[in-house]
N, C-alpha and C positions, 0 to 999 in steps of 0.2 A: 182753393176757395177759402180756406181758413185764414190764409195770409191776407187775402184781399179784404175779408171782413174785418180783420183787426185794423187795417189801414183806414177803412171806412169809419170804424168806431172812433179812431183817433181824430180824423178830420171832423167828424160830427161834434166831438167834445170841444175841439178848438173853435169851431164855428159857433157852437152854443155859447161859449164863454165870451167870444168877441161880439157876436151879433144878437144872440138870444132869440126869443120868439117862441110861441106855443108850438108851432109846426115843427121847428127844429128840435125842441125838447121831446115832442111826441115821437119823432123819427128816431131820435137817440134812444128813447125808451124801448121802442119796438125792436130795433136792431140789437140792443143789449139783451132784451128778453129772448130773442131768437137764439142768440149766441149762447146764453146761459142754459137755455133749454137743451140745446145741442150737447153741451158739455155734460149736463146732469144725466140726460137719458143714456148717453153712451157709457158713462161710468156705471149707472144703475144696471144697464143690460149686461155689461161685462161681468159684474158681480153676480147677476142672477141667472146667467146661462150656465147650465150644468150638463154633464154628460155621464151616461152609463154605457159601458162597452162590454161586449162578450164575443167569444169566438166559438166555432164548432169543434175546435181541438186546440190543445195547448202544447202538445209534444208531437212533432212530425218528423219525417225524413226529408232530406234535401231532395227537391224535385216535386214534393207534394204541394197541393193547393190547400189553403186555409181560407175560411170565410169569417169575416168579422163584421158585426153589427154595431154601429155607432148611433146611440139614441141620445138626441140633444133636446133639452127642455128649456124653454124660456119662462122662467118663473117671475119675470118682471111685469109690472102693470103697463109697461110701454111696449109698443110693437117694434120689431126690428125690420126696417124696410129691406135691408139686404144683409146677408151674412155669407161671406166667401169662406169655404172650408176646404182644406186638403190635409191628408194624413201626414204626420211628421214621421215617416218610415225610413229606416236605413236603406240606402241603395243596395247594400249587400243582400238584403232580404228580397227586394223586388224594386228594380230601378224604374218601373213603369207605374208605381203605385201612388205617385204624388200628383194626381190629376185634380185640378181645382174644380169645385162645384159651387154654384151660387143658389141661395135659397132666401126666403123671407119667413119671418116668424111673427105670428100674432101673440098678444099677451097670453100666457099659460098654454101655449101650443108646443107640441113636440114634433120632431121629425126623426126618421130613422134612415141612416145612410148605410147601405150594404156594400162591402168591399171584398174582393177576392184577390189574394196574393199568391203568387207562385214562388215557393221558397228556393232561391237560387243558391244560397250558401248556408253552411252550417253555422250555428252560433245561437246566442240568446238575445232576443230582440224585444224592446219595449214598443208595442204597437198601440198603447193606450194614450196617445197624445195627438191632438189635432191642432193645427195652426188655423186660427180664425181671424177674419177681418170684418168688422161691422161698420156701418155708416148711419148717420142720422137721417131723418126724413127730408131735411132740406138740402142734403148733399154738401153740407158745409165741412164736416169733419169726419175722419175715419179713425178707427182704433184697432190695433193689432193685439191679440192676446192668445193664450193657449187654453184649450179645454182638455183636462186631464182626468183619466180614470185608469188606475194601474192595470195593465194587461200585458203579460209577458208570454212570449212564444219561444219555445226551445226547438231549434231545428238540428236534428242529429245527422251525421253523415250517412249516406246510403250504405247499408250492409248487404253485400251479396252472400247468399248462403251457398258457398262453394261445396260441391259434392266430391271433388277430388282435387288434390293439389300436388303436382309432381315436382319434387325438388331434385336437382341433379345428384345422383348417387343414392337417393332414397325416394320411396313413394309412400305417401301418407294416406292411409285408408282406415283410420280407427286407432286403436291402441297399437302403436307403431312397430313394425319390423322393417329392417333395412335390407336392401338387396346387396349391400356391401357390408363393410365392418360397422359395428356399433362403436360408440365412443367409449373411451376409458374413463372410469370413475376414479378420480384422484383421491377420493376420500376412503377408498378401500384397497389396501395393498394385498395382492394375492401371494407373492413370494419374492425372493431375491435371487438374482443370478449374476453371472459374470458379464462384464461390459462387452458389447459387440459393436463392430464398426457401424456407424449410422445412428446409434442410440443418442438421444438428447441428453445433454449434461444435466437437464432438470430432473432426470430420473435417477441420477447417481445418489446412492445412499452413502454419505460421507462417513458416517460412524462405522459402518462395516468395512468400507474401503480403507480407513485408517487402521483398523484392526488386522485386516488380511494383507495389507500392503499392495493391493491391486484393486482396480476399479470394479465395483459391484453396483448394479442398478436394480431399481424396484419394478416388479411386474404388478400391474393394477388389474383388478377385476373389470370386465367390460359390462356396461350397463345396457339393458334393453329398452330403457326409457330414452325418448328423444327430447332434446332441448333445443328450442329455437331462440335465437337472439335477433330481435327485430329492431334495426336502427333506422328511424325515419329521418331523412335528411331535410332539415328546415333552415338551411343556410339562406339568409335573406337575399343575397345577390342572385341566387339561382331563380328567384321569382320576380326579378326586376321587370321582365317583359310580360309577366302574367297579369296583365292589367284587369282582365275580367275574372281572375281568380279560379279559372277552370282547372288549371294544372294542379294547383294546391288542393282543390276539392277532390280531384280524382286520386291524387297521391294518398290522401287520408282515407279515401274509400278502399284503396288497395290494402293499406295497413290494417284497418279495422276489420275488413273481411277475412284477412289471414288470421288475425287474432281470434275471431269468432270460430273459424275452422279449427284452430288448434285447441281452444278451450272446450269446444263441443266434443272433442275426442280425447279430452284429458291429457293433452300434450303440454308439457311445461314450456311456457313462453315468457320471455323477458323483453319488455318494450322500453326503448330508450330514445329520447330525442332531446334537442337543445333549443330552447327559446331564449328567455332572459336568463335562464339557469338550466341545469341538467334536470330532466324529468325522467323518472324510471318507475315502472310498475311491473310486477311479476305475479303470475298466477298459473294454475293448471286445471281449472274447473270452470264450467260455463256459468256457475252461480255468481262469479265475479265479473262477468262480461260488462255489466252496466258501469262498473268503475272505469273501464277502458273507454266506453262509449261517452260518458260524461267528460272524461279528460280530453278526448279527441275533439269534442265539441268546443271546448274553451281555447285550446292552444292555437297560436298563429306564429308564422315566422317573424322573428323580431331582431335577430342578431346574426352577424357574419361569423358563425362558428363552423369551421370547415371539418366535416366528418372524417375526411381522410387523415387529418392531423391527429385525431384522438382515438381512432379506431383500434390501433394496436394496443394502446394503453388500456382501453376499455376491456379488451379481451384477455388480459393477463390472467385473470382468475377463472376464465371459462374453459371447460374441458375441451381438449382436442377432439375433433370429430363432430363438434356441435354445428348446427346449421345456422349460418348467418344470412339473414334476409335484409336487403337494403332498398327500400323504396326511395327514389331520388328523381329530380327533374333532369339531372345531368351527371354523368360519370366524368368528373374532372381528373386531372393528372394525379392529384394526391390520392384520390380513390383508386385509380388504376394501380399505383404503387402499393398501397396498403392491401388491396385485395389479392394481388399477386403474392405478396409476402405471406398473407394468411393462408392462401391455398398451399403454398410450400410447407407450411407448418401442419397441415392436415385438416384445416377447417373446410366445410362445404359452404361455398359462397354463392348466393343467388341475388342478382340485381333485378329490380323492377323499375324500369325507366318510363316515366310518364311525360308525354310530350305531344305536341302537334307535329307529327313527323313529316307531314306534307309541307310544313312551313320551315321547320327547324332541322334540316337535313344534316347540318354540321355536327349534331350530337352523335351521329352514327360512327364517326371515326374511332372514338375510344370504345364504343360498344363492340365494334368488330375486333378491336385489338384484344380485349379481354375474352371475347368469345373464342378467339384462336388459342388462348391459353387454357381453354377448357372450363371457363366460368360461365355459368348459365345466365342469360339475360332475357327477361320478359319485356317486350316492348308494348306499352299500353298507350293507346291514343285516347284523347280526352272524351271521345264519344263511344269508346269500346264497352261491351258487356263483359265484365270480369269473369263471368262463368264460362265464357268462350275463350278467353285469353289465358287465364291463370290455370292451366291444366298440365 
């Protein structure tokens, strides 16, 4: 309609110049007035339409529902014959939230739009922005603009309050004791003895060996404290088929639930993952749990850093006998090789594989391979209750 009116105006101007006459000039004046009125009222209404938004909660867990009220006020002296509105909401928050609705507004009138979102994925979301489209009373011209009022919602991963978590070789039920050996504390030397077949060369005390002329090794105190090293596998390629993000969400839920379990029982846990860079966070008390929660809310897979390639190097300074937990979407060949090497060195390895196992049966091959080697694997489907699976 806007284009046709411009053509009509051009023809009227030409006709008025060539032919003239009161009727032609009157018609030109009326069409020009209508067009200018349309432009002015649209601009005025765009500037005068304001919004105030609020929600019933601003910090929720994945899977929760939030309610948001959008109050829109027309402070212009002109009516708005129609205004089309839909929330500019990230599809990660709720892919069904962008439904269009059409209203009209009289001068100095307001309307309230109530929306409910189901939070599908963790993250921080700006929900205080509406896409709006208004039109003039003659249907000549439309204008698109945004109505903004800052409103941020933080969606945390779901935390399962695990009551028991059985790791191969050890059972965790509070301040930990193990049903097998504890790990050796390399910071505390108990005594020195002669080398025996099978001793690691790392234990050799070279100063005493040089003095005595034969190999002597260090005996370390054993520690009754348990240390967990949790490596979350965020290799980007492993999420290429996770188009709805459900595997990623469940993997993070596994990691954060284990972290909560450990910190609640004063178990020392070190969390490591790789996104654009290495991310590491260590604690042993529940008072610091929110740091892990905030971190897990922000991070996403972003680079193809293979965990199997770096795992051995990461654990050089970690005491033998420590528990290694690896949540991953897939145990690839590199992880198989690394985990077998770590098991031989004396580490306790536990994998948590998150997958849609009904669809992706091919991932079972390497799972069965390392299970035969005595490495424990938890199989977590995307719909599983972790309280029932991680036991």
